[in-house]
N, C-alpha and C positions, 0 to 999 in steps of 0.2 A: 430558914429565915422566918421569923414570926411576922404576923401582920403589922405589928407596931413598928418593927424595924423597916419593913418595906414602905410603910407610910413615911417614916423619917427620911428614908432615902429619896422618895418621890418629892417630899417637901424641900429637901436640900437641893435636889437637882432643879426643881421649879424656881427656886430662889436664885440659883447661881448660874444656870446655863441659859443661853438664848433659846427661844422656842425651836429653832432649827436643830440645835444640839440636843435639846430635850427629846424631840421627836426621834432623832437618830439613836439616842441611847435606848429609848423604848423599843425601836425597831430591832436593834441589835439584841436586846434581851429576848424579844419574842422569837426571832429567827434562831437564836442560840438555843432557846428552850425546845423549839421544834427539832433542831439537830440532835439535841441531847436525847429527846424521846426516840428518835430514829435509831440512835446508837446505844440505847439502853444505859444512859447516864443520868445522874441526878439533875433533874430539870430545875429544882430550886437553887442549887449552887450555881448552875450555869446562868440562870436568869439574874441572880444577884450580881455575878461578875459582869454580865452584859449591861445591867443598869449602871454599875459603878465604873465601867471601863474608861469613860471620859469625864469623870466627876471633877477633874482638875482643869478642864478645858477653858474655864472662865479666866484663868490666870494669864497675864501678859508675859511676854518674853522677859521683861525686867523682873517681874515677880518670881518667875522660875529661877532666874539667875540668883536673886537674893535668897530664895528658899533653899537652893542647893549650893550656895557659895562655899560651905565648909564640908562638902561631900565630894566624892571622887568622880565627878562628871565633867572635868575640865574641857575635854574635846567637844562634848555635846553642848556645853554652855557656850563655847566659842563659835561653833559652826552651825548648830541647829537646836537652839534652846526649846523650841516647841515640842521636840521629842521627849522632853522631861515630863510632859503631862501624864504619861503612863506610870512613871516612878512616883510622882506626886500623888496620883490616884491611889496607888497601893498604900501610901502613908495615910491618906484621908480615910480609906476604907478601914484600916487598922485602928487608927486613933479615934476617929469620929464615930464610926459604926461598930467598933469592937469586933470586926471580922477577924477570926483566928485561923480559919481554914486555909492552909497553904496553897491548895489548888485554886481557890478563888483569888487569893492575893497574887499568885503567880500569873493567873490569867489576865488580871488587870495590868500588872507590871509589864508583861511581855506581849501585849496585844499589838504593839506597833513594830517592834524589832525582832520578836521571837527570841528563842534561845535554844541551846542544844537540848535534845531529848525532852521535848515538851510532852506533857500529859494530854489526854484527849480533851479535857475541859479547856486547857490553854489554846489548843488548836481550834476548838469551836469558836472561842472569842476572837482569835486572830482572823479566822475566815468570816465570821458574822459581821465584824466591824467593817470589813472590806466590801462585802456583797449583801448587806442587809437590804430589806425591801425598799428602802429609801434611796439606795444607790442605783444609778441609771446607766453606768458605763456599759458599753456594748457587750462585754463578756460577763457581766454580773449575773444575769439569769442562768447562763450555762454553768457557771461555777456554783451557784446556789443548788442547781439540780445535781451536779456532781457531788457536792458535799452531803447531800441526803443519802447517797449510795456509797461513796468512798471518801471519807473525811481526810485520809492521808493524801490522796491525790489532789483534792481541793486545796488542802493546806499548802502543798508544794507549788501548786499553780499560783496561789495568792502570793506566796513568797517570791516566786519568779516575777510576777507582775509588779510587785513593789520595787524590786531591784531594777527592773527594766525602766520603770517610771523615773526613779532617781537618776539613773544614768542618762536617759533621754533628756532630762531637764538640766543635766550637768551640775547636779547638786552634790553636796558632801555625802559620801556613803559611810554611814556609821559602822565601825568595826564589829559591833554586836550583830548586825544583820548579816555581815560577811561571815562571821563565826557560825551563825545559824545555818546559812547556806552551805558552808564547807562541811559542817557536821552531818547534815542530812545527805549531801552528795557522797561523802566518804563512807558513810555507814549504810548506804543504799536504802535510806529511809523514805525516799520519795514515793515508793510504791508499796510500802509495808504498812 
């Protein structure tokens, strides 16, 4: 990513996100870059995905519903429209910032619900979003340390925590996260 594109991204995020969300996006990008460096991955790609992962978080549920009314997200629209921010973020990254790299786009799109057979960049954004340095949950620090040594175990732990949280709150469990869980369990990918 060239400096001009990075500046455009920062300007866009500054104009559209709350200060708290802007800080979170920055923290995700920085922690993700740290993980990429530890795991010998492209830090620029990961930082770009981290900055853009929540670029659509300014939209209201009604705006998401309108944005996606002609797309195949009927259950998400009905039960949990806020989940659409990751799909909208991918579109913004593609259309506004001309991001073409599939790994970056997939990392943005799948940072909330995951998907089957995620690449390392996707897993980093999935983990970094959940345990970036601005996250203060009781297990965040432990998972951050785990991610520095074993990205796959950290990924599976975050996936587990997300599903536990949804069930504990008696919320709708999106089939995509169930498919993600089932794929990793059935393919013994939680430890690989």
